[in-house]
N, C-alpha and C positions, 0 to 999 in steps of 0.2 A: 746767307740763304738768299734766292732770287725771289723777288716780291712780283715778279712778273709784270711790272710796269713798263718796259721797254715798248715805246712807240704808242702807249695810252695817251688819251687826250683828256686834259683836265682844265676846268675854270676853278680858280681859288678866288671867292670873292674877300674884299678888303686884306689884299696881300702886297700893299705896297710898303707895309713895315709890320714891324711886331711878329705875333704868331703866325698871321697870314702868311706873310714873307716866308718865314722859315719853313712853312709847310710847302710852299711852291718850290723852294730852293731844293729841299729833300726828294720831293717828286722828280724835279728835273735832273738830280744826279742819279736817280734811278732809271734816266732815259725816258720820262714822260713828257709830252708836250704840253706846255703850262700857258694859261692865258692868266695873266696878273691884272689885278682890278685895285682901283682905289680912286679918292675924288681928285686929287691932283694930277693933271696930265702930265706935267714935267717929271713928278715922283714916280708916277706908273711907268712912265718910258724908261726911266732911269733904273729903275728895280727891274725890268725885264731885260733890258740890255746887259746887266749886272749878272742876273742868272744864266742868260745865254753864254756870256763870256766865261763864265766861270765853269760851266757843266757841259757845254758844247750842245745841249738839247735846245730845241726850238721853244722860245719863250716871245709871247707878244704882250703889249699893254694895252689894256683897255681902261678908259678913264671914263667915271660915272659914279655917282652917289646912289648906293643901292636902296636907300630909305625912301627914294622918289619912285614914284608907282610906274613910271614907264620905263625905267632904265633896267631893271633885271631882264626883261625878255630881249632888249636890244643888245645887252652884253651875252647873254647865252647865245643869241642868232649869231653874233660877231666871232664868239669862240668857234662854234660848230663850223661856220663857214671857212674859217680860216685853217681849220685841223681837219675838215671833211667829216666831221661828226664829234661826239662827246662821249666819254665813257666814265668821267669822274666829276662830281660837283661838290666842292667844298663850301657851305654858305657860313660866311662869318660877316659880322658887323660891328661896329662900335658899339661901346658900353654906354649906359645913360649916366647922367650925372647922379652923384650922391644926394641923399635927403632924407627926410623923416616924414611921417604921415602928415603931420602939421604944416611943414615947409613944401609939399609937392601940391600943386594945385592941378584943377582937370586937364589943362594945357600940357602939363609936365606927363601926366600919366599917358595922354594920347600920344604925345612924342615918343615916349617910351615904348608903347606898342609899334609905332611906326618904325622905330630904329631897331627894335630887338626881336620883334615878331615878323612882321610882314615881308622884310626882305628875303628871309627864309622861305617863306610861302611863296612869293613871287618867283623866286629864282628855281625852285623845285618845279613848280608848275610849268614855267616856262621850257625847263631842261627835259621834262619827262617824254616828249617825242622822240628826242635823240636818244635818252637813255634806253628807251624801248627798243632800238636798233642795236644796241650794245651787246656783246657777249661776255662782258665783265662790267656791267653797271653797278655803280656804287654812288652814294649821297652821304656826305658827312656834315651834320650840323655841328657848328662850333657854338657851344653854351658856356657854362662855367660851373664851378664846385658850389657855387650860391644854390643852384638847384638841390643839392643835398643837404648842405650845411650853410643856412642864411649868414651874411656878414652885416655887420652892424653898420647902419647908415647908408646900406645899398638898397634900400626898400625896393625900388624901380627893377634892379637886375634880379634880385631875389624872387621877385613876383612874376615878372613878365617872361623871363627866361624859362620858366616853368611851362608855359604854354609851348615853347619850342619843344620840349621833351615830349609833350602830348602829342605834338605833329609828328615827331620822328617816329615814336614807338606806334603810332597808328599807321602810319604809311608803310613802315616795315612789314606789317600784319596784312595790310591791304594789298602791297603790291609785290610781296616776296614772290608769288607765283608767277609774276612777269618777268622775274629774274633780275629784280632792283632791289640791291641791299640799302637799307637806312639805319646809320649809327648816329650817335652823339659823343663828342669827346669833351670833357669837363675839367677844363686847365684850372688849376690853383694858382698861388701867387707865383709869377713867373717874371723875370727880369726884362720887362719891356716899357716902352715909353707910357702906355697907359697905367701900368702900375706905379711908375714914378709919380705920375701926375695924381694918383691916388693916395700915395705915400706924402705928397706934398700937402694934399688937402687935410691929411689927419695930422701931419705937423702944426699946420696952420691952427686947426682947431685946438690941439693940445699944447700949444706954444713950446713945441720942442723942435729937434733939428730932423730933418728928413732921413738921415742916416740912422737915427735911434729908432724911428718907426719901422725902418725896414729890418734893423736888427730883432726889435718884439716880435715882428711878424713872422722871421724867419724863425724863430724859436718854436714857433708853433708847430713846425714839422719835425717829425722823428728824424729827418735827415739834418736838420739845424740850418736850412739854406732854403732860399727861393729856387725854382726851377730855371733851367735855361731854355730859350725858345727851341733850340735845336731837339731838346728832349722832348718837348710836345710834338714836334714835327715828325720825329721818327715813329711816335706812335699813331699819328694821323694818318702817315703814309702807309702803314702796316693796314689799318683799318679799311682804307679805299683800295687796297691792292687785291689782286686775284688770290694772293697768298691767304687772306682770310675771307675766303669764299664761302664758308659756312658760318659766318659771323654776321647777324643782322638783328637790329632791335637792342642792341646794347649801349649803355651809357657808361663809357670808360672815364675814370677818374686819373688824371695825370696831374697829382698834387703833392707828390713827397710824402704821403700819408697823412696829409693834414685833416682830412675827413675823419672823424673820430667815430663814426657809426659802425656798424659790422654788415649792414645790408646796403 
């Protein structure tokens, strides 16, 4: 199926590695022009060059920490200038540290908001003038399965990411008449560097091996394994594509069936 992404213009935040990189790569394979973002300038440049070389699509690297208030607007402007506009925005930011209600102080909560909510708000706000000019405008917020089924010791993620869902659904309702679609994608346990870090923290807390913790977590999926980044990325590419033109306000789980609820 042709997703209709050829020559579309996308900015993917937090895409120098992990799920964001996988999404940028799949979009580029579909013929999309992609702006890759991350904090480390050398890693961002290397990621963009790798995507361009592998796919033949235009890929540029834009370094910047999206949790800083001044960065999102700059990134959006640079991407739009390089591509002559913007059709697709994927907002993605790093996850907050693990912790319990007793271990997390006020500063940790504020940092969680700054890291997991405000980048989405600022990127979307900055992108709206460009998305309004697109005939296939789409924004996708990357959140987590934790918004449907909280994960032990990830209190910040469980809490703050819920606000991103509220933002996404509200904008889908408010801006649909302007031709802009808003959806959210909820990855479950996927084999990324971030998940390895979380599994290492669990192993240290439980005095077990990382491999044992990965095996235990994988057993929670009906498929008996964690996901691969490209499996997430293919779902993300579909949601932002013209092929999904009548899908908005959706929170799509890509979790291998780990969520046990019916709704």
